[in-house]
N, C-alpha and C positions, 0 to 999 in steps of 0.2 A: 552313254557314260559321260561324255563331255557336257551334255545337257544337264545332267544331274550336278556335275561339279560347278557348272555356271550358276545354277539356282542356289547351291550351297554357298558359293562365293558371294552372290548377291545378298543372301540372308546374313552372312557374317558382317558384310560391309554396312547393312542397315543397322544391325545391332550396335556396331562401333559408332556409327553416326549418332544414334539416339544417346548412347552413353556419353559422348563428347559434348553433345548439346546439353545434357544434364549438368555436366561439370561446368560448362560455360555459364549456365543460369546461376549455379551456386557461387561461382566466382564473381558475378555481377551483383550479388546480394550481400553487401558488406554488413558486418556485425554491428549493432547499435553501439554508439560511443557514448557512454554516460559519464557525467561529472561526479555523481555520487557513487557509493560502493555497490558494484554490480554483483549480486548474489544469485543470479540466474543459474538454475541447474545445480545449486549447492545442496548440502544435506537437507532433506525434506523437513520442514517445520513451518508452523504458521500457516497450514493449508486452509483452515477454516475457523470459524468461531460461532458461538450462539449466545447473543447478548440482547438485552432489552433496550428498545428506544424509549424516548420520554412518554410515549402513549401506551407503553406496555406491550408493544409488539415484539415477538422474537425476530431478530435479524441475523442473517448468515451472509456469507460472501456472495451466494447466489443472488441475493437481492440487488447486487450492484453490478451484475455482469453487463458488459458493454461500456463500462466506465473505468478509467484508471482510479485506483483508490489509494489515498494517502491515509495511513492509520497511525494515530499518536496516542500514547498512554500518558495520562497525567491526572490532575485533580483541579477543581475550580478555585480553591483557596491557595493555590500555588502563587508564590509572590513574583516569580521571574520567568522561569523556563516556559511554563505553559502558555501565559499570555503572549510571550515573545514569539513562541512557535506559531500560535493562531494568528497573530498579526502578520507574521511573515507569510503564512498561507493566504491571508487576505490579499496581500500584495501579488502573490503568485497568480491568483485568480484574475486579478486585473490585468497582469501581463499576458495571460492566455487568451484574453478577449473571448470570442465566441466559443473557443475550445473549452472554456471553463466549465461549460454545461456538461462536458463529458468527463468531468473529474469529481470524485466524491471524497470529501474530507471527513474522517471518522475521528472523534475524540473519545477515547475509552477511559473511564475513570478507574483509578486505583484506590479511591476513597469513597465507595458506595455508601458508607455510613452517613457521611455528610452530604454527598452529592445525590440528592434525591432526584427523581424524574422531573419534578417541577423546577429545580435549580438548573438542571442540565438543559431543559427546554428553554430557559431564559438566557443562560450564560453563552452556550455554544453559538447559537445562531446570531448573537449580538456581533460577532466578528464577520459573519457572512450567512445570510438566510439559508444557503445551500449546505451549510456544515451541520453535521448530525452528531449528537452526544449519545453515547451507549454506555450501559452499566451492567455488570454481572448481577444475577439474581440474588446471590448469596456468597459467602466467603469461599465456599467449595468452587463456585464458578469463577471467582476471581483467581483463585489459585491455578485453576486449569488454563484459563486464557493466558495468564502471565507465563505459565510454564510452557505452554504451546508456542508462544512468541518470544520466549527467552527474554522476558522483561524482568528487571530487577525493581523491587519496591520494598520499602520498610517504613514503618511508623516511627517518627521521632517525637517522643513526649515533649510537651510545652509546659507552660506555667500553670495550666488548668487542663482538666480532662478533655476539653473540646478545642484546645488551642494547639494541638500537635500539628506537625508538618509531615509531609510524605517525601522521603528520598525515593527517586525513580529514575529509570533509563530516560535519558533526554532525546535520544534519536527517534526517527519514525520509520516506517516501512512504506513502500509503494508497490502496488500490484498492477499488472496490465489489465486490459479490458477483459481478458479471459479468466481472470481471477488468480493468475500465477504470480507468486512473490518474486519481485525482480530487483528491488533496490533497498539498501539500508541508507537512510538519509541522516547524516550527522547534523547535530544541532547547529543552527546559525550559519548555514552554508550560504544564505543570501537567496532572495527570491528569484533572481535571474537564473542562477544555476539550476534551481529545482524546476523552474518553468521550462527550461531547455530540456531537462530530462523527461518531464511529463510529455512534452511534444514528441519525443522519440517513442515513448510508450504508446502514444495514440496513433502512431503511423500504421 
């Protein structure tokens, strides 16, 4: 009887030790500290997309698994926000050094009528050859992807039918290398801030 009690006590002690070890490991794994808005584990949205690259290939989030992804919605004739954001991302890539090859910047046009594949192929990589421009196949695809990612856009008429501008959300999204949405990046946060956050995502 005493032998059985000893065995039972040993098993209980071993279970407690394993449990305490697990708690210690968790305690030693601090949560990532981001400078931008951490939306990890929030209400599910922006899980995936299906968009065309300049060569006509369909791209989804799975194509970029293993890389941190920064996704920005805009248009090539944007006078300020879009070039500013892409220039900022250019500086971020410089700050990241060798780690920049583990980051994919995606520019998604909200103006596919004017932003043809040829224009995107020329405009987006001009900031960095690794940057990729994507476009929805049609209006329905544009409505879907902007709804899925909670992006606002609206055509603002100009002095001629083709001189309109596009109001649109100025922020960007960042995904971790597993394709999970992690951050909302406010416009003009500064390259140092974003570079630091991307290094956290790449850990």
